Biopython code that builds the backbone (N, CA, C, O; Angstrom):
import numpy as np
from Bio.PDB.StructureBuilder import StructureBuilder

atoms = [
    (1, "UNK", "N", (75.552, 89.445, 110.751)),
    (1, "UNK", "CA", (75.802, 89.595, 109.301)),
    (1, "UNK", "C", (74.974, 90.991, 108.828)),
    (1, "UNK", "O", (74.000, 91.439, 109.434)),
    (2, "UNK", "N", (75.505, 91.513, 107.753)),
    (2, "UNK", "CA", (74.495, 92.447, 107.096)),
    (2, "UNK", "C", (73.321, 91.702, 106.574)),
    (2, "UNK", "O", (73.402, 90.741, 105.810)),
    (3, "UNK", "N", (72.144, 92.253, 107.075)),
    (3, "UNK", "CA", (70.921, 91.521, 106.380)),
    (3, "UNK", "C", (70.847, 91.691, 104.993)),
    (3, "UNK", "O", (70.576, 90.660, 104.378)),
    (4, "UNK", "N", (71.035, 92.854, 104.231)),
    (4, "UNK", "CA", (71.000, 93.173, 103.185)),
    (4, "UNK", "C", (71.742, 92.460, 102.163)),
    (4, "UNK", "O", (71.221, 92.058, 101.123)),
    (5, "UNK", "N", (72.993, 92.302, 102.475)),
    (5, "UNK", "CA", (74.016, 91.319, 101.653)),
    (5, "UNK", "C", (73.478, 90.231, 101.651)),
    (5, "UNK", "O", (73.192, 89.699, 100.579)),
    (6, "UNK", "N", (73.239, 89.700, 102.716)),
    (6, "UNK", "CA", (72.848, 88.195, 103.009)),
    (6, "UNK", "C", (71.219, 87.532, 102.710)),
    (6, "UNK", "O", (70.777, 86.413, 102.972)),
    (7, "UNK", "N", (70.621, 88.620, 102.114)),
    (7, "UNK", "CA", (69.414, 88.168, 101.963)),
    (7, "UNK", "C", (69.412, 87.076, 100.832)),
    (7, "UNK", "O", (70.509, 87.091, 100.272)),
    (8, "UNK", "N", (68.528, 86.091, 100.276)),
    (8, "UNK", "CA", (68.633, 85.339, 99.016)),
    (8, "UNK", "C", (68.876, 85.720, 97.913)),
    (8, "UNK", "O", (69.787, 85.228, 97.247)),
    (9, "UNK", "N", (67.983, 86.838, 97.423)),
    (9, "UNK", "CA", (68.263, 87.434, 96.198)),
    (9, "UNK", "C", (69.501, 88.051, 96.199)),
    (9, "UNK", "O", (70.126, 87.859, 95.156)),
    (10, "UNK", "N", (70.136, 88.821, 97.143)),
    (10, "UNK", "CA", (71.562, 89.293, 96.871)),
    (10, "UNK", "C", (72.778, 88.229, 96.833)),
    (10, "UNK", "O", (73.919, 88.262, 96.372)),
    (11, "UNK", "N", (72.122, 87.410, 97.430)),
    (11, "UNK", "CA", (73.374, 85.921, 97.462)),
    (11, "UNK", "C", (73.147, 85.409, 96.252)),
    (11, "UNK", "O", (74.094, 84.680, 95.955)),
    (12, "UNK", "N", (72.175, 85.454, 95.246)),
    (12, "UNK", "CA", (72.117, 84.678, 94.032)),
    (12, "UNK", "C", (72.989, 85.495, 92.863)),
    (12, "UNK", "O", (73.761, 85.071, 92.003)),
    (13, "UNK", "N", (72.536, 86.866, 93.200)),
    (13, "UNK", "CA", (73.309, 87.954, 92.298)),
    (13, "UNK", "C", (74.830, 88.005, 92.592)),
    (13, "UNK", "O", (75.665, 88.238, 91.718)),
    (14, "UNK", "N", (75.117, 87.770, 93.877)),
    (14, "UNK", "CA", (76.832, 87.877, 94.053)),
    (14, "UNK", "C", (77.574, 86.568, 93.496)),
    (14, "UNK", "O", (78.625, 86.575, 92.856)),
    (15, "UNK", "N", (76.771, 85.367, 93.889)),
    (15, "UNK", "CA", (77.447, 84.194, 93.469)),
    (15, "UNK", "C", (77.355, 84.128, 91.764)),
    (15, "UNK", "O", (78.250, 83.544, 91.152)),
    (16, "UNK", "N", (76.366, 84.681, 91.131)),
    (16, "UNK", "CA", (76.360, 84.410, 89.865)),
    (16, "UNK", "C", (77.361, 85.541, 89.443)),
    (16, "UNK", "O", (77.877, 85.316, 88.348)),
    (17, "UNK", "N", (77.707, 86.554, 89.971)),
    (17, "UNK", "CA", (78.840, 87.556, 89.675)),
    (17, "UNK", "C", (79.975, 87.087, 89.687)),
    (17, "UNK", "O", (80.672, 87.281, 88.692)),
    (18, "UNK", "N", (80.473, 86.385, 90.727)),
    (18, "UNK", "CA", (81.708, 85.293, 91.371)),
    (18, "UNK", "C", (81.970, 84.396, 90.363)),
    (18, "UNK", "O", (83.145, 84.072, 90.189)),
    (19, "UNK", "N", (80.809, 83.768, 89.420)),
    (19, "UNK", "CA", (81.119, 82.764, 88.013)),
    (19, "UNK", "C", (80.918, 83.689, 87.101)),
    (19, "UNK", "O", (81.714, 83.364, 86.220)),
    (20, "UNK", "N", (80.281, 84.782, 86.686)),
    (20, "UNK", "CA", (80.254, 85.109, 85.252)),
    (20, "UNK", "C", (81.346, 85.820, 85.226)),
    (20, "UNK", "O", (82.084, 85.421, 84.325)),
    (21, "UNK", "N", (82.003, 87.152, 86.119)),
    (21, "UNK", "CA", (83.216, 87.857, 85.734)),
    (21, "UNK", "C", (84.475, 87.252, 85.620)),
    (21, "UNK", "O", (85.315, 87.763, 84.879)),
    (22, "UNK", "N", (84.728, 86.196, 86.276)),
    (22, "UNK", "CA", (86.135, 85.377, 85.650)),
    (22, "UNK", "C", (86.040, 84.594, 84.493)),
    (22, "UNK", "O", (86.986, 84.292, 83.766)),
    (23, "UNK", "N", (84.715, 84.235, 84.327)),
    (23, "UNK", "CA", (84.561, 83.461, 83.210)),
    (23, "UNK", "C", (84.899, 84.487, 81.602)),
    (23, "UNK", "O", (85.475, 84.123, 80.576)),
    (24, "UNK", "N", (84.274, 85.833, 81.944)),
    (24, "UNK", "CA", (84.421, 87.003, 80.973)),
    (24, "UNK", "C", (86.009, 87.109, 80.813)),
    (24, "UNK", "O", (86.576, 86.748, 79.782)),
    (25, "UNK", "N", (86.557, 87.539, 81.722)),
    (25, "UNK", "CA", (87.752, 87.642, 81.879)),
    (25, "UNK", "C", (88.887, 86.566, 81.461)),
    (25, "UNK", "O", (89.982, 86.898, 81.006)),
    (26, "UNK", "N", (88.511, 85.347, 81.660)),
    (26, "UNK", "CA", (89.206, 84.389, 80.923)),
    (26, "UNK", "C", (89.066, 84.366, 79.570)),
    (26, "UNK", "O", (89.952, 83.926, 78.839)),
    (27, "UNK", "N", (87.922, 84.846, 79.127)),
    (27, "UNK", "CA", (87.578, 84.463, 77.487)),
    (27, "UNK", "C", (88.255, 85.596, 76.796)),
    (27, "UNK", "O", (88.290, 85.687, 75.569)),
    (28, "UNK", "N", (88.768, 86.418, 77.574)),
    (28, "UNK", "CA", (89.818, 87.867, 76.601)),
    (28, "UNK", "C", (90.967, 87.532, 76.490)),
    (28, "UNK", "O", (91.505, 86.747, 77.271)),
    (29, "UNK", "N", (91.662, 88.180, 75.292)),
    (29, "UNK", "CA", (92.828, 87.877, 75.134)),
    (29, "UNK", "C", (93.718, 88.248, 76.509)),
    (29, "UNK", "O", (93.341, 89.106, 77.308)),
    (30, "UNK", "N", (95.052, 87.413, 76.680)),
    (30, "UNK", "CA", (95.378, 87.897, 78.342)),
    (30, "UNK", "C", (96.468, 89.486, 77.683)),
    (30, "UNK", "O", (96.971, 90.314, 78.443)),
    (31, "UNK", "N", (96.540, 89.505, 76.673)),
    (31, "UNK", "CA", (97.065, 90.955, 76.213)),
    (31, "UNK", "C", (96.346, 92.034, 75.914)),
    (31, "UNK", "O", (96.873, 93.104, 75.609)),
    (32, "UNK", "N", (95.212, 91.865, 75.969)),
    (32, "UNK", "CA", (94.207, 92.743, 75.267)),
    (32, "UNK", "C", (94.201, 94.313, 76.649)),
    (32, "UNK", "O", (93.867, 95.441, 76.287)),
    (33, "UNK", "N", (94.511, 94.090, 77.724)),
    (33, "UNK", "CA", (94.629, 95.118, 78.418)),
    (33, "UNK", "C", (95.825, 95.708, 78.881)),
    (33, "UNK", "O", (95.746, 96.664, 79.652)),
    (34, "UNK", "N", (97.015, 95.236, 78.489)),
    (34, "UNK", "CA", (98.423, 95.584, 78.767)),
    (34, "UNK", "C", (98.830, 97.390, 78.299)),
    (34, "UNK", "O", (99.731, 98.015, 78.858)),
    (35, "UNK", "N", (98.113, 97.863, 77.397)),
    (35, "UNK", "CA", (98.109, 99.033, 76.798)),
    (35, "UNK", "C", (97.022, 100.243, 77.733)),
    (35, "UNK", "O", (97.032, 101.458, 77.537)),
    (36, "UNK", "N", (96.233, 99.586, 78.648)),
    (36, "UNK", "CA", (95.629, 100.527, 79.300)),
    (36, "UNK", "C", (95.600, 100.736, 80.664)),
    (36, "UNK", "O", (95.307, 99.758, 81.352)),
    (37, "UNK", "N", (95.873, 101.946, 81.304)),
    (37, "UNK", "CA", (95.809, 101.998, 82.709)),
    (37, "UNK", "C", (94.788, 102.678, 83.197)),
    (37, "UNK", "O", (94.494, 103.804, 82.798)),
    (38, "UNK", "N", (94.102, 101.987, 84.190)),
    (38, "UNK", "CA", (93.050, 102.352, 85.016)),
    (38, "UNK", "C", (93.290, 103.088, 86.067)),
    (38, "UNK", "O", (92.339, 103.404, 86.782)),
    (39, "UNK", "N", (94.484, 103.475, 86.353)),
    (39, "UNK", "CA", (94.937, 104.320, 87.701)),
    (39, "UNK", "C", (94.735, 105.840, 87.564)),
    (39, "UNK", "O", (95.520, 106.587, 86.979)),
    (40, "UNK", "N", (93.588, 106.214, 88.174)),
    (40, "UNK", "CA", (93.289, 108.031, 87.873)),
    (40, "UNK", "C", (94.543, 108.657, 88.156)),
    (40, "UNK", "O", (94.987, 109.496, 87.373)),
    (41, "UNK", "N", (95.218, 108.306, 89.291)),
    (41, "UNK", "CA", (96.589, 109.090, 89.667)),
    (41, "UNK", "C", (97.341, 109.106, 88.389)),
    (41, "UNK", "O", (97.573, 110.197, 87.869)),
    (42, "UNK", "N", (97.695, 108.150, 87.901)),
    (42, "UNK", "CA", (98.592, 108.262, 87.116)),
    (42, "UNK", "C", (98.053, 108.805, 85.684)),
    (42, "UNK", "O", (98.799, 109.423, 84.925)),
    (43, "UNK", "N", (97.010, 108.589, 85.446)),
    (43, "UNK", "CA", (96.343, 109.475, 84.170)),
    (43, "UNK", "C", (96.313, 110.803, 84.235)),
    (43, "UNK", "O", (96.557, 111.525, 83.268)),
    (44, "UNK", "N", (96.000, 111.226, 85.426)),
    (44, "UNK", "CA", (96.029, 112.690, 85.708)),
    (44, "UNK", "C", (97.359, 113.294, 86.071)),
    (44, "UNK", "O", (97.488, 114.493, 85.823)),
    (45, "UNK", "N", (98.411, 112.624, 86.642)),
    (45, "UNK", "CA", (99.617, 113.063, 86.896)),
    (45, "UNK", "C", (100.758, 112.542, 86.228)),
    (45, "UNK", "O", (101.809, 113.138, 85.990)),
    (46, "UNK", "N", (100.496, 111.542, 85.989)),
    (46, "UNK", "CA", (101.630, 110.848, 85.209)),
    (46, "UNK", "C", (102.831, 110.205, 85.524)),
    (46, "UNK", "O", (103.834, 109.876, 84.890)),
    (47, "UNK", "N", (102.326, 110.090, 87.048)),
    (47, "UNK", "CA", (103.448, 109.636, 88.131)),
    (47, "UNK", "C", (102.685, 108.046, 88.652)),
    (47, "UNK", "O", (101.472, 108.022, 88.860)),
    (48, "UNK", "N", (103.280, 107.164, 88.773)),
    (48, "UNK", "CA", (102.795, 105.931, 89.320)),
    (48, "UNK", "C", (102.842, 105.838, 90.593)),
    (48, "UNK", "O", (103.798, 106.157, 91.299)),
    (49, "UNK", "N", (101.540, 105.281, 91.036)),
    (49, "UNK", "CA", (101.232, 105.180, 92.497)),
    (49, "UNK", "C", (101.646, 103.769, 92.880)),
    (49, "UNK", "O", (102.282, 103.049, 92.111)),
    (50, "UNK", "N", (101.196, 103.336, 94.312)),
    (50, "UNK", "CA", (101.734, 102.220, 94.423)),
    (50, "UNK", "C", (100.794, 100.943, 94.210)),
    (50, "UNK", "O", (101.156, 99.802, 94.500)),
    (51, "UNK", "N", (99.722, 101.219, 93.746)),
    (51, "UNK", "CA", (98.499, 100.257, 93.316)),
    (51, "UNK", "C", (98.579, 100.163, 91.723)),
    (51, "UNK", "O", (97.899, 99.347, 91.100)),
    (52, "UNK", "N", (99.487, 101.086, 91.090)),
    (52, "UNK", "CA", (99.537, 101.064, 89.454)),
    (52, "UNK", "C", (99.570, 99.694, 88.708)),
    (52, "UNK", "O", (100.424, 98.889, 89.079)),
    (53, "UNK", "N", (98.895, 99.416, 87.898)),
    (53, "UNK", "CA", (99.049, 98.171, 87.403)),
    (53, "UNK", "C", (98.158, 96.908, 88.120)),
    (53, "UNK", "O", (97.934, 95.823, 87.583)),
    (54, "UNK", "N", (97.861, 97.190, 89.019)),
    (54, "UNK", "CA", (96.996, 96.145, 89.881)),
    (54, "UNK", "C", (96.129, 95.240, 89.221)),
    (54, "UNK", "O", (96.110, 94.017, 89.360)),
    (55, "UNK", "N", (95.157, 96.188, 88.229)),
    (55, "UNK", "CA", (94.114, 95.535, 87.839)),
    (55, "UNK", "C", (94.868, 94.571, 86.623)),
    (55, "UNK", "O", (94.536, 93.394, 86.483)),
    (56, "UNK", "N", (95.857, 95.176, 85.816)),
    (56, "UNK", "CA", (96.336, 94.158, 84.840)),
    (56, "UNK", "C", (97.128, 92.955, 85.392)),
    (56, "UNK", "O", (97.243, 91.843, 84.877)),
    (57, "UNK", "N", (97.618, 93.385, 86.480)),
    (57, "UNK", "CA", (98.287, 92.129, 87.344)),
    (57, "UNK", "C", (97.205, 91.053, 87.770)),
    (57, "UNK", "O", (97.537, 89.871, 87.689)),
    (58, "UNK", "N", (95.836, 91.399, 88.253)),
    (58, "UNK", "CA", (95.121, 90.764, 88.916)),
    (58, "UNK", "C", (94.682, 89.733, 87.416)),
    (58, "UNK", "O", (94.621, 88.504, 87.385)),
    (59, "UNK", "N", (94.416, 90.732, 86.238)),
    (59, "UNK", "CA", (94.164, 89.893, 85.384)),
    (59, "UNK", "C", (95.252, 88.874, 84.541)),
    (59, "UNK", "O", (94.905, 87.866, 83.926)),
    (60, "UNK", "N", (96.235, 89.231, 84.627)),
    (60, "UNK", "CA", (97.298, 88.061, 84.164)),
    (60, "UNK", "C", (97.497, 87.154, 84.952)),
    (60, "UNK", "O", (97.916, 86.067, 84.553)),
    (61, "UNK", "N", (97.210, 87.425, 86.395)),
    (61, "UNK", "CA", (97.291, 86.314, 87.441)),
    (61, "UNK", "C", (96.090, 85.561, 87.182)),
    (61, "UNK", "O", (96.374, 84.365, 87.251)),
    (62, "UNK", "N", (94.728, 85.758, 86.881)),
    (62, "UNK", "CA", (93.686, 84.966, 86.456)),
    (62, "UNK", "C", (94.176, 84.015, 85.404)),
    (62, "UNK", "O", (93.958, 82.803, 85.382)),
    (63, "UNK", "N", (94.710, 84.556, 84.731)),
    (63, "UNK", "CA", (95.468, 83.739, 82.748)),
    (63, "UNK", "C", (96.608, 82.967, 83.261)),
    (63, "UNK", "O", (97.213, 82.263, 82.452)),
    (64, "UNK", "N", (96.995, 82.996, 84.506)),
    (64, "UNK", "CA", (98.004, 82.224, 85.199)),
    (64, "UNK", "C", (99.485, 82.538, 84.472)),
    (64, "UNK", "O", (100.284, 81.629, 84.244)),
    (65, "UNK", "N", (99.774, 84.084, 84.105)),
    (65, "UNK", "CA", (100.686, 84.417, 83.558)),
    (65, "UNK", "C", (101.289, 85.137, 84.645)),
    (65, "UNK", "O", (101.200, 86.363, 84.591)),
    (66, "UNK", "N", (101.909, 84.597, 85.662)),
    (66, "UNK", "CA", (102.851, 85.071, 86.733)),
    (66, "UNK", "C", (103.839, 85.995, 86.689)),
    (66, "UNK", "O", (104.131, 86.926, 87.440)),
    (67, "UNK", "N", (104.251, 85.629, 85.797)),
    (67, "UNK", "CA", (105.660, 86.602, 85.483)),
    (67, "UNK", "C", (105.083, 88.118, 85.043)),
    (67, "UNK", "O", (105.317, 89.199, 85.583)),
    (68, "UNK", "N", (104.324, 87.846, 83.980)),
    (68, "UNK", "CA", (103.847, 89.364, 83.808)),
    (68, "UNK", "C", (102.832, 89.973, 84.860)),
    (68, "UNK", "O", (102.653, 91.191, 84.855)),
    (69, "UNK", "N", (102.246, 89.267, 85.646)),
    (69, "UNK", "CA", (101.751, 89.918, 86.529)),
    (69, "UNK", "C", (102.238, 90.555, 87.642)),
    (69, "UNK", "O", (101.639, 91.350, 88.367)),
    (70, "UNK", "N", (103.542, 90.091, 87.741)),
    (70, "UNK", "CA", (104.474, 90.531, 88.747)),
    (70, "UNK", "C", (105.318, 91.879, 88.066)),
    (70, "UNK", "O", (105.746, 92.832, 88.716)),
    (71, "UNK", "N", (105.402, 91.742, 86.998)),
    (71, "UNK", "CA", (106.059, 92.868, 86.227)),
    (71, "UNK", "C", (105.013, 94.036, 86.317)),
    (71, "UNK", "O", (105.607, 95.109, 86.420)),
    (72, "UNK", "N", (103.703, 94.170, 86.311)),
    (72, "UNK", "CA", (102.681, 95.121, 86.316)),
    (72, "UNK", "C", (102.835, 95.753, 87.680)),
    (72, "UNK", "O", (102.830, 96.981, 87.758)),
    (73, "UNK", "N", (102.985, 94.928, 88.873)),
    (73, "UNK", "CA", (102.712, 94.982, 90.116)),
    (73, "UNK", "C", (103.137, 93.949, 90.871)),
    (73, "UNK", "O", (102.747, 92.793, 90.709)),
    (74, "UNK", "N", (104.003, 94.336, 91.782)),
    (74, "UNK", "CA", (104.820, 92.903, 92.657)),
    (74, "UNK", "C", (103.976, 92.797, 93.643)),
    (74, "UNK", "O", (104.009, 91.700, 94.201)),
    (75, "UNK", "N", (102.956, 93.832, 94.205)),
    (75, "UNK", "CA", (102.316, 93.413, 95.174)),
    (75, "UNK", "C", (101.052, 92.314, 95.076)),
    (75, "UNK", "O", (100.238, 91.879, 95.890)),
    (76, "UNK", "N", (101.293, 92.114, 93.779)),
    (76, "UNK", "CA", (99.906, 91.178, 93.350)),
    (76, "UNK", "C", (100.349, 89.752, 94.314)),
    (76, "UNK", "O", (99.418, 89.233, 94.931)),
    (77, "UNK", "N", (101.216, 89.358, 94.399)),
    (77, "UNK", "CA", (101.898, 87.960, 95.469)),
    (77, "UNK", "C", (101.218, 88.209, 96.552)),
    (77, "UNK", "O", (101.100, 87.170, 97.200)),
    (78, "UNK", "N", (100.605, 89.299, 97.162)),
    (78, "UNK", "CA", (100.024, 89.546, 98.529)),
    (78, "UNK", "C", (98.330, 89.718, 98.298)),
    (78, "UNK", "O", (97.400, 89.102, 98.819)),
    (79, "UNK", "N", (98.340, 90.703, 97.403)),
    (79, "UNK", "CA", (96.934, 91.104, 97.278)),
    (79, "UNK", "C", (96.275, 90.185, 96.657)),
    (79, "UNK", "O", (95.247, 90.013, 97.312)),
    (80, "UNK", "N", (96.287, 89.439, 95.688)),
    (80, "UNK", "CA", (95.531, 88.600, 94.997)),
    (80, "UNK", "C", (95.169, 87.218, 95.990)),
    (80, "UNK", "O", (94.004, 86.879, 96.203)),
    (81, "UNK", "N", (96.104, 86.642, 96.435)),
    (81, "UNK", "CA", (95.753, 85.797, 97.791)),
    (81, "UNK", "C", (94.622, 86.331, 98.787)),
    (81, "UNK", "O", (93.583, 85.803, 99.182)),
    (82, "UNK", "N", (95.082, 87.310, 98.992)),
    (82, "UNK", "CA", (93.868, 87.881, 100.116)),
    (82, "UNK", "C", (92.604, 87.991, 99.525)),
    (82, "UNK", "O", (91.577, 87.702, 100.141)),
    (83, "UNK", "N", (92.615, 88.444, 98.215)),
    (83, "UNK", "CA", (91.237, 88.813, 97.414)),
    (83, "UNK", "C", (90.850, 87.537, 97.306)),
    (83, "UNK", "O", (89.638, 87.443, 97.503)),
    (84, "UNK", "N", (91.507, 86.251, 97.014)),
    (84, "UNK", "CA", (90.898, 85.082, 97.087)),
    (84, "UNK", "C", (90.400, 84.490, 98.207)),
    (84, "UNK", "O", (89.480, 83.678, 98.108)),
    (85, "UNK", "N", (90.984, 84.847, 99.499)),
    (85, "UNK", "CA", (90.519, 84.556, 100.540)),
    (85, "UNK", "C", (89.147, 85.008, 100.909)),
    (85, "UNK", "O", (88.177, 84.343, 101.270)),
    (86, "UNK", "N", (89.318, 86.570, 100.697)),
    (86, "UNK", "CA", (87.654, 87.352, 101.017)),
    (86, "UNK", "C", (86.858, 86.797, 100.182)),
    (86, "UNK", "O", (85.684, 86.772, 100.553)),
    (87, "UNK", "N", (87.142, 86.233, 98.936)),
    (87, "UNK", "CA", (85.825, 85.718, 98.125)),
    (87, "UNK", "C", (85.385, 84.454, 98.705)),
    (87, "UNK", "O", (84.199, 84.225, 98.943)),
    (88, "UNK", "N", (86.528, 83.461, 98.983)),
    (88, "UNK", "CA", (86.049, 82.220, 99.761)),
    (88, "UNK", "C", (85.024, 82.556, 100.809)),
    (88, "UNK", "O", (83.843, 82.210, 100.819)),
    (89, "UNK", "N", (85.721, 83.345, 101.759)),
    (89, "UNK", "CA", (84.905, 83.564, 102.920)),
    (89, "UNK", "C", (83.604, 84.061, 102.860)),
    (89, "UNK", "O", (82.646, 83.576, 103.462)),
    (90, "UNK", "N", (83.581, 85.021, 102.138)),
    (90, "UNK", "CA", (82.079, 85.270, 101.411)),
    (90, "UNK", "C", (81.332, 84.179, 100.819)),
    (90, "UNK", "O", (80.233, 83.848, 101.261)),
    (91, "UNK", "N", (81.741, 83.759, 100.096)),
    (91, "UNK", "CA", (81.024, 82.209, 99.627)),
    (91, "UNK", "C", (80.766, 81.410, 100.653)),
    (91, "UNK", "O", (79.709, 80.827, 100.416)),
    (92, "UNK", "N", (81.177, 81.119, 101.599)),
    (92, "UNK", "CA", (80.791, 79.871, 102.472)),
    (92, "UNK", "C", (79.816, 80.757, 103.061)),
    (92, "UNK", "O", (78.786, 80.105, 103.229)),
    (93, "UNK", "N", (79.659, 82.087, 103.497)),
    (93, "UNK", "CA", (78.666, 82.790, 104.229)),
    (93, "UNK", "C", (77.280, 82.637, 103.407)),
    (93, "UNK", "O", (76.165, 82.531, 103.917)),
    (94, "UNK", "N", (77.594, 82.649, 101.989)),
    (94, "UNK", "CA", (76.374, 82.955, 101.133)),
    (94, "UNK", "C", (75.964, 81.542, 100.833)),
    (94, "UNK", "O", (74.913, 81.453, 100.199)),
    (95, "UNK", "N", (76.552, 80.443, 101.143)),
    (95, "UNK", "CA", (75.869, 78.963, 100.978)),
    (95, "UNK", "C", (75.474, 78.720, 102.672)),
    (95, "UNK", "O", (74.618, 77.869, 102.914)),
    (96, "UNK", "N", (76.071, 79.432, 103.759)),
    (96, "UNK", "CA", (75.036, 78.929, 104.657)),
    (96, "UNK", "C", (73.797, 79.670, 104.393)),
    (96, "UNK", "O", (72.796, 78.957, 104.323)),
    (97, "UNK", "N", (73.638, 80.823, 104.245)),
    (97, "UNK", "CA", (72.292, 81.546, 104.064)),
    (97, "UNK", "C", (71.363, 80.754, 102.938)),
    (97, "UNK", "O", (70.217, 80.457, 103.277)),
    (98, "UNK", "N", (71.746, 80.463, 101.834)),
    (98, "UNK", "CA", (71.069, 79.455, 100.870)),
    (98, "UNK", "C", (70.556, 77.825, 101.839)),
    (98, "UNK", "O", (69.410, 77.381, 101.782)),
    (99, "UNK", "N", (71.548, 77.247, 102.555)),
    (99, "UNK", "CA", (71.225, 75.994, 103.022)),
    (99, "UNK", "C", (70.282, 76.277, 104.142)),
    (99, "UNK", "O", (69.863, 75.256, 104.687)),
    (100, "UNK", "N", (69.794, 77.532, 104.678)),
    (100, "UNK", "CA", (69.305, 77.298, 105.680)),
    (100, "UNK", "C", (67.616, 77.158, 105.359)),
    (100, "UNK", "O", (66.833, 76.905, 106.275)),
]
sb = StructureBuilder()
sb.init_structure("model")
sb.init_model(0)
sb.init_chain("A")
sb.init_seg("    ")
for serial, (resi, resn, name, xyz) in enumerate(atoms, 1):
    if name == "N":
        sb.init_residue(resn, " ", resi, " ")
    sb.init_atom(name, np.array(xyz, "f"), 0.0, 1.0, " ", f" {name:<3s}", serial, name[0])
structure = sb.get_structure()
C-alpha cells in the first residue's frame, strides 16, 4: 500500500470527501448540469468523444435518474458500478488502516 495515501490524516480527508461530495451533489437540482459540457474535446472541436456526457450521467445516476443518465452516455452502466467498486475497495483499505 502507498504509505502517503494510507496514513491516518490522508485517510480522514478522503473519507470525509467520500461523504461530503455525494451529499453536495445530491443537494443540487438534478437538472442543473444538463446544459453544461465538461468535455474539453467537445468544447474545442464541437465533436463528441466516447466519454462525453459521463459527468452528467454520473450526476443523474447519483440522483437515481437512470434513463436520463443513459441518454447522456450509455457507458454509465459499466463505469458507474466500477467506480463504486473502486470506492468500496478503497474505503475498506482505509478502515483497515484506521483499525490498526
